[in-house]
Phi, psi and omega in degrees: 000138180254125172238126175273106189240150171278122177239021185298144190292126168276151171285149170293151181262138174295130177292152169274171180246348179279079184275079182280141186289160170290145183264121185281136178213145188292151177289120180274010179292134182281141176251135179277115175234151171256144174285142180281119186280175180247117139073088157197147185284137184304317183302316178300321173307313183288330173295312174308319182300309187286344182278348182286125173242141182209127182219094175215156170052055178299131187205113184262060189287326193246128179276083184303329183287351178258007183274350176283129181268124171268178184304304187303312177302321184287326182284341185272327196276099178204159168166186180206159180183135161145165175161186193241177173216157186224172181192170174288139190299323186290343175257345190211100173299345177298339183304319184292324178293311179292311183308327187293331174305315184272351179280335184273188180303136169249131174287153168228186190296329185281327191247350181312312191291314185299312186290320178288323177288339171292316175296322180289315172303319175302312179298321181290319179297322170304318182279347179266352180294136182273091183280358176285340183262002190276158171255018181301148182248129185225160175278136185287333188305307182295330181284315182298326183290345190295332176296306178299320181298311183297319177290323177287328179288325171302317177292320177279001184058050183237043183254132176224164178232138170239110183266107190114186189250092179226073183294330177299323175297318181305313181298316186287324177285323172301319174305338179268006181087006168295142172248135184271137177261100186223126181286113187308337188261001172238085186288165187291330176223165180283095180298314175307320177297310189285331179298317184280340187284165173286162186297322181304340181293350174298343180290347189255005166284160192280342170198159185299148171292159183279129180241143352280158181279158173296154178276175188302320176296316183295323184296313181307313179298325176293320178291322177292324169296321179298322182298310189294316187291335183288328177303325180273324190267342182314325178253011175266158182272149175279150175268336175215133179238126175256119185206157179235357178243119181300324188297344182271359186252138176264087194298317190297328182256005177290129182293142176292346179273357185265129178277133185226146187269028178219130171290150181303306182213139169219129185268346188277007188259355173253161182290322185286316180294325178295317174308315184284326181299318185271015168303331179290348175265003182289128182056037175236137179291117196234146158283352179277130174267099186217111184304134184296146179214166188227126175263114188267115176234337189208174180289336172296311181306310182302315185294332182286317178297321179297323172303314175299314179303313187287315177301316177300316190286324178290324177293318181298325180299321173298321174301314184293328178290312186289327179291314178303309184296324179291335173268016176052055170251124186283114184259353185246130179206152183288344180248034181293165183260006174226127186301132179302341186292335177298329177296308180302320179296315185296317181295318176300317188286323183291316175308311179300310174309308175298320182293323179287321176299324180297310179290350183075021185239118185256351179276087178231156183306324192298334181270001176279082186288334177299320185279347181242034197300315181301317177301310176297320173300327179292316178308306189295332171295320177287321179301321182292320179302313187296321187271344182268318178262111186290341186264010180291141179230156178264146190274090172199139181298137187268137169214146176310312185294328181286324181292321175297326181287323178294317182294319182296318176297316185287322181295319179295314181295322177296326179283324180289330181289333186299330181298329183261348186229068188291356174263015178309327181294306186287345186294332177069210183226001182261343174066042176274141177239150184249119183262118191239121173281137189290339185267356182256168182218178172054032170084000184290132177075003170291139182222148174253144180202138167252359183258128189291330184288321181300311183295316179296323174300311175313300185289338181289323180277356183294145176270103192305331184276334185251320200220065177280175184230152173249129168249123180241141182283133183280138172283111190274352187231062184276165175288130176254142168232127194053038180078000189240147176293142177234169163215170183239142166254122181252134182259144171221155185238129178260118180245358170194151177242359180208086002283172176292129174236112182227147178242122175266143189259142184285357182235162171178197183227161180251127181252132173267144159273144194292324195235160190297139182301139175199134175275001183263339177243124181269019191288157186284333175294347174269329191235346183247117184261017179304136186304305185298318178290318184291340182301326187287345188237018176302319180289338182250020187290164169292161190308320187266351187288140186296155188302323184262012177063026194213136169242165165266175176299325182294327181285318174310310179295319178297319174301314179307312181300314181293340177260015177074024179238046187286342182278341191297336183287308186284337187250348178229305200285307180296313182300323187288323180292325183293318181299312185296313182302308181301324180294321186287317176298318177300319174299319195266356188302322186286334188248018174244147171270118180235132172255149176293161184055053188229141168214161180202136174270133180233167182233116185256134171258131183231137168254142187257126175284171179290352166252032164068027178256119186281125175248122176303122173261311175198174185227135180250136174284333180235078185289103188309128169258007180299146188281065177282349171214161179301324183297316182293322179302323181285322192261330184303321172303312176294325177301307180301315182290331175291327172305323178288330178294314179288320187272342182250298183294310180289333179302324187264327186223120181279359170262007187284150175295129178246031176057237183263002176278140174235136180280145175267115186238098177267119180303327184300331186296341174278353185266323187205145184272070183228164172292117182228075187302160200281343173185150188265133170311321175290319184293341178308319180308330180301336183303329186285348185238340191233173170283148186288146170232347179229144180212152165272124185250122174247108174309140178078011185239100185282353176245045188309148178290116190242133184216159181275135167276177183304147180291133180212111184260010178279166177292159180296353179276338180285150176290148174290131188280161167281115187239032175244018172286172183288115179224116182300323182287321174301312177301321172305307181304310177307312180296328175296317185289328174303315178297313179297332174292315182294324174301314187298304183305318184292328182285326169300318180292323184285327180290319175305308175310315177293318178304307183300323184292313181294321175300314176298328183280000000 
């Protein structure tokens, strides 16, 4: 698949000097506690609870027998994700929300396992108490009131079920007066197992335990309340079900009035489904940043990939020649190991390609590789030498005039080709492709290769029924931090698909590869950033890579500030990620099954190029919140709490606080019913000079992030165009605006310097 995405080099932005510190604020999240009661035998209360009879609204919506996690399920259910972003408080009210995460007690790499394990063991022990045999004395008031509270919750439609281990969701809903429908004899995890397990097993629960936990007496009261409410609710329907595993829901008997945290069907969360969904972007100038890829199912698909590979090889040859001459590397000698006719061959092929693109005709004899196998085999032989051996030379006598002539012609063709191959920037020069089995996850089975014959052999041997492959162009020019490749996990919440309503989270996490980036070494520790995979290389990681091979967004933004790129997060990276997510949802809308009263959290993986453009790699339907790192342990509870804010609070009050979730609101959507992603990274710069037409809308945020969409002078009856293809004139316009931005920033710095100087004197 080919996707025309803008990859033009952005000019660097002048850094500011006003490095204001983050403002610490206390966490405003409520903690749920119970008052310790006075004096009543626990056994009496249980008997009263079971003597209470209620039989209404029979509903088998939940597969209760599946909610207990055994050891195997716990071992399988994993992944990780999350983190923050910042800005001066007077500019961005989100700062206070983000700061609250960092002002409370923080886990770190050394203490998070111990602290979380200690909290979980307390919870497990409380739930293993045989409370029917206790002589504990309690007040009857809090427990007897549960009947009245439960009946009122039924009337108010505030009954919820949590399938799995998500104590933060339970806590937040109870704080809002909701009552949990939970079978007291089917706990969310196997408490006996975790009491006996090693501390590192905390990594395998679905989300972190709530800290601080309630004490023993409060735990007993909670269980007694649960027993009593269960006698009323066991045959009632839930008004909200929070679940991440679809198999735990009886969809056929699920009430249409029940809100559930899983979409019925979404195609964009599999490698092949995402590739197929984005077929509409093939050969279209698009706001979506997605490395072109090929879903191999037939000989036609293989031929399309080979064509892409060959064109990339031809362009790579031009790049190698131009780069060498620009760096004063002499590549011509009479005794060279590559015939000079290869350059002439490349120039002819590129010229033919350009002519056919201009004419709009792609059916040409030159791309019939099978009919001209010997010609292309010879080219590939020389091309392989060129990319493998940095000392390769072309066999031609060197003269300065000759070198200038070759350079001028190759440079001219290279500039022309950019119009029709907009991903030329990410392609690099080695023609490396990433080979992904469609049936695997967590980085398993992924391979990298630049050899055409090796790739063809892998996809030819594939079992068509079980194990097809996605071939995706590897991004050879990623953003490096401490010499290592990174990628981002970005959470987003979908609350509607018709029309698309998506909320981007202002935090996520940054995954590091353990070892320094190199296109000569294809080892997984260098190129694949999956958390589970990189755990194997933490002890042998590069010196400055963090211990957990992970940062939060705040640390990433601190790094961008240090290298003088503090603006790129708000102006390129976050808007670009939001744009791509929105585009995917729009593209997949017609192929997804969506029921009303449904929402779902997803995790998108983005790779950032060295010019700060985010490229979507894949989307995960179950973005694991298990505390496999201290960073995730810190962020997951806040994320889960904010999900409740959006799906419960905002549902009833559009002015309610939505935490760190911001809604993507594309103004273009009002103009025409077309796929129209919310903003182009290049067009973001227009926001510095024009009024806004697109915004990330956050309720309770008087200074919502406002940005311009692509310039469109056409009438509202015309479809909004895709406008991030490579356009030289547009780039010149952007460069002028960047220059104006530099002048403005420098003027601000000069005024600030003068004020400080006058103040000091």
